[in-house]
Each structure stands twice: as C-alpha cells, then as structure tokens.
Residue, then its C-alpha position, 0 to 999 in steps of 0.5 A: m499500499s502506498f501513500t500520497n500527499k492526499d492521504r496525509v493529514p497535518f499535525f495541526c488543524p488548518v482552521c483553528h491550528s490545535p492538533q489533531s491527535t484523533s482518528l476522528a480529527a483525521d477523518s474529519y480533515r479528509r472530508v472537510q480539510a479541518c479537525d472534528l471540532c471545526e467540522t462540528y462546530i464552524y463547518y456544519l453551521n456554515k456548510e454553504k459558505w464553507n463549500e464556497g471556500w470561506r474559512p475564518s481566521v484562526r482568531e475567529a475559529r478559537r473565538y467560536l469554539w471558546q464561546r461553545n466551551v470547546s476546550i482546545y490546546i493552543p500551542q506556545e508559539d501562537k502568541t504574537d509580539d508587536g515589538s513593544g514587549n507586550s505579547e498578545s495571545a491568539w486565544p480570545a480575550d474575555 
C-alpha cells in the first residue's frame, strides 16, 4: 500500500491550529480539511459558505470554539509580539 499527499493529514488543524490527535480529527480532515471540532462547530453551521471556500481566521475559529466552551490546545508559539514587549495571545480575550 502506498501513501500519497492526499492521504496525509497535517498535525495541526489548518482552521484552528490545534493538534489533530484522534482518528476522528483525521477523518474530519479528509472530509472538510479541518479537525473534528471545527467540522462540528464551524463547518456544519456555515456549510454553504464553507463549500464556496470561506474559512474563518484562526482567531475567529478559536473565539467561536471558546464561546461554545470547547477546550482546545493553543501552542505557545501562537503568541504574537507587537515589538513593544507586550505579547498578545491568539486566544480570545474575555
């Protein structure tokens, strides 16, 4: 059995950037190019727009999941520095 690029699933979801660590996430990626959480909480509610190519920004995706009390992992390198010494987290503020 040989694998092609089509069979590969990225470690991080391209929508919310959280790790895809389950077979459910891999199956979701093959269906909609997003993890199972994004498929459930974002794709199905925006299916028409999604199929036309729309994707939320990472910040919008995380805010959307956070507002629905979905727990996701946010890697440390997802912090941005504006040069002033103040780092802003990619996680939505309260």
